[in-house]
N, C-alpha and C positions, 0 to 999 in steps of 0.2 A: 479864647482863650487866652491869656497874655504866659508867656516861657518861665514867669518868674512864680507863675503860679505849678509846677510840674519838679523847681526844686528838691531837690532831696536831700534833707537835712545828716550831716553825718560829721563826725569829730574823732580825734585824731588816739590809737590807744597807746602807748611808749609800754615797753619791755626790758625792764633794767636785771642787772645788770647788759643785756645784750645788747644792748641797743637798736633792737630794732623797733620800728614803726609800724605798726596799717593804717588808714582809711578806712573806718566803716559806717555802715549805718547804722544813725537812732535804733534803739533796740536789740541789735545784735546781741545777742550775750559771750562775757568774755570767753570760753572755750572756743567758740569763732571768733571771733578775734586772734587768739595767742592762735592756731591757725593759722588762721590766712597769713602772723607773722616767722609761718613754717616753725617751732619751736614746741620741743614738747609739755607735752597736760596730765599727770595721772585723770583718769577713769574706770573707774566700771557701773555705773550702774547707768547709763548713758542719758543724764541728766535731771536723774530723779529726786537727786536734796539727801542720796540715803548713804552714800561712803563719805565722802568726805576728803576724797582724791585729788581732787579739784583745785583746793585750798587757796587760795592767791595774799598775798599783802597789798593791802591797795598803798602808792606811796605818796598818790596828788587824785586828787579829783574827786574824793570819795562820794560829795555833794552828785557830783556825773553820772552815779549808778544812779539801778532803781532803789526801790527799798525797799529790805528783805520781806522774804512772805513768810510766814508761820509756819514754812516747813526746813528753809534757814538756819532760817534764827535757834529753830525748835535742837538743831544735827547742829552747826558752831556750837551752842551752853551744852552739848553732850560733847563736843570734841577739846572745850576747853579755850575755845579761839580769843586772837585778844583782836579788841575794839577793832582794828584797822585790819582783817580777815572779811573776804568773803568765798561764797564757793563760786566759781567763774559761769558755772553749768544755771546758776539762777539774778544772777546780777547781766543786768542790763542797760546796754552802754546812752547815756545821756547825752553825752559834754567829755572833751577831753579827760582822760586820766591815766597815772601811771602807777604798773604793778609790779611785781618779781614775785618772785619764789625761790626758799632756801638750795631747787638744782637749776637755776640755770647761772 
């Protein structure tokens, strides 16, 4: 076995305007990334895409998140969310991304 076989894919999540960055393993959801950055993020449904409190705005790198599942799309439509908004409990990191909320 080669050491390169053991590498884990990681990416940077940047939280603006707080200016905090964390490096996370691909597949980490944005709630976990924000908490690693030691920033607050609303959430009351335990990641079930029911409340919408964890909504974030994607500033850069939207293509570096997993596609929206039906549950997330439905709730975002109900909330009249903008095209650049995602639910942090549903969106998983697969590349570098920058996000923000209106309360950082």
